N, C-alpha and C positions, 0 to 999 in steps of 0.2 A: 074811427075807421075800423072796419071789420077786416080781420085777417082772411086772406083768400085761401080756400081749401083746394089743394091740387087734385086734379082729376084728369082723365084722358080728354074730357071735353073742355077742361079749363086748365091748360098747362101753365106752369109758372113762367114768369117774365123771362125772356131771353132764350127759352128753350125752343127747339124746332117743333114742327107740327106732327112729327112722326110718333106713332104710338110706341110705348116701351115694348121691347121684345119680350116674348113670353119665355119663362123658364120652366123646363120640364122637371117634374118631381118623380118621373118613372125611372126605375132602375133597369139597366140593360147590361147584358154580358157580351163581351167582345172576344171572339176566338183569337187564339194566338196566330192563326194563319189567315187573318183578315187581309183584305186588299183595300187600298185607298186610291181614289181617282182625283187628280188635280188638273187644273187647266192653266197653262202658262202661255200667254200670247196666242191663244186660239188652238194650241196643241194639247190634246188630252193624253195624259200618261197614267198608266195603272201600275201601282207598286205592290209587290207581293212580299210578305215577310219571309225570312230565311227558313222558318219552320215549314212553311207551305212548300218551299222548294224541296226540302228534305223529305217531306211526305210523298211528293211525286216520285222521288227516286226509290223510296221504299216500295211503292206500288209496282214500279217496273221490276224490282227485284223479286217480289212475290209472284208476279206473272211469269217470270222466266223459269220458275220452279214448278209450273203447272203440270208439265209432262211427268215429272217425278211424283208429284203429289197425287195424281189420279190413280197411280198404281200402288203406292205405298200408304194411301189413306191418310196423308198429312192434312191437317186442318188448321186454319187460323182462328177458329173459334175455341173457346175454353171447354176442355173436357176433363172429367174427373180422372180417367185413366185410359190409356191406350197402349197395349202391349206392342213395343217396337219390333219385336222379333217375329217378323212375318214368315220367315223361312225357318222351320224347325224340323229336326229329325232325331228319332231315337236310333242310335247306332246298332247295326246288325253285325253278324259275324263277317259277312262279305265286305262290309265297309272297313274292316280292320285287317283284312287278310292280305295275301300276296299280290292281289290284283292292283293294289295301290290306287284305289279310286273310291270316291264318295258318291253314291248313287242317289239321284233325285228323280221324282216323277216329272214328266214333260209339262203337264199343266201348271205345276207350281212355278217352275223356272221361266216358262214362257210368259206367265202373267206378272212375275215380280222381278226376275233377274235380267232377262233379255231386253225389256223396254228401256232400261236406264243406260244400256250400252250404246255405242255409236252404231250407225248402219253397217259399217264395214265389219265391226266386231260381231254383230248379230249374224251376218252372213257366214263368217268363219266358224262360229259356234254351231250354227244349224247345219252347215255342210259337212261337219265332221272333222274339218281341218283343225279346229280349236282356236280359242283366243285367250290371251293371258289376262288375268284379273288380279288386282291387288287386294289382299285380305289383311285387315288390321285386327290383331288379337287384343281385344280390350282388357282381357284378364292379365296379360303379361306385358302389354304395351309394346308390341313388336309387329313389324310389317313383314308380310310373306307374299309369295307369288304362287298362284295356281293356274291351271289351264282348264277352261270350261269348254266342253264339246258335247255334241250329241252322240250317243252310243247307238250306232246304226242297227245293231242286232236286236235291241230291245226298244228303240225309239225313245229312250229316256236320256237324261243328261247326267254327265259325271264331272266331278272335279278331280283332276289328276295332277301330275307333276311331282311335287315333293309332299304329297298328302300324308303318306306314311311317316316320313322322316320328321317333318316340321309340325305335324299335328298329332298323329296317333302316338308316336313314341315320345315326342317332347312333352305333350300334355298328358301322357299316360292314360289314353282313352280306353274304355272298356265297353263290351257289349252291354247295352241298356242305358248308357249315358245319353243324355239329351243335349244336342248342340243347336246353336241358332245363328242365323245370318241376317243382317239388315243393311240396307243401302245407306251410306253416309254421303250426303250431297255436298258437304263441305270438303271432305278429303277426297271425294270421288273414288271411293273404294267400298268394299264390303266389310262390315264389322263382324267379328267372330267371337263367340263366347260359349263356354260350357255352362249351360243353363241348369243342369241337374246331374248329379253323379248317382250311379246305380247303388253305390255303397251307402249314400245318404238316405236312401228310401227305407233302409232296414235298420237304421239306428234308433 
């Protein structure tokens, strides 16, 4: 008696007539945020992984910051370097004097400072009434309050309030020093720093 050789056309005794299922040798990658669909009793359900849900929340968070990003040049792409201090000024004699105000050009503040404030705060600043803003000194890690308003006689903007006391005197600012401001979207305030001292330029 000859041994029978198994083949799809000649299955072994007792086996069914279905052909053996094929096995794939291809390698596939599965995303951590994959979705699976199953059918139970005629009802189809789609399941999402927890990573996928977290990704959706992150997208919403990024979109909510679009208003701030379009003015301050924030980007989710990788960049080698981007100077965060968009508002910079070399201090003049009038910025340090008895007028007790820090003067800025209208274009600079209308493009960078006013857009991140609320509608009511913008109106108060533009009308000359003035609106309070919080300023975080990143060098000394201290919070301060200043008033932003439009200076009607020159149509520029000024920061007043305790500018002389809490910045000029406390930080010992001098003519020629360069200071910077940047919007902090997490603290909802403006960061302040002395970027360069006039004394350092001649050392």
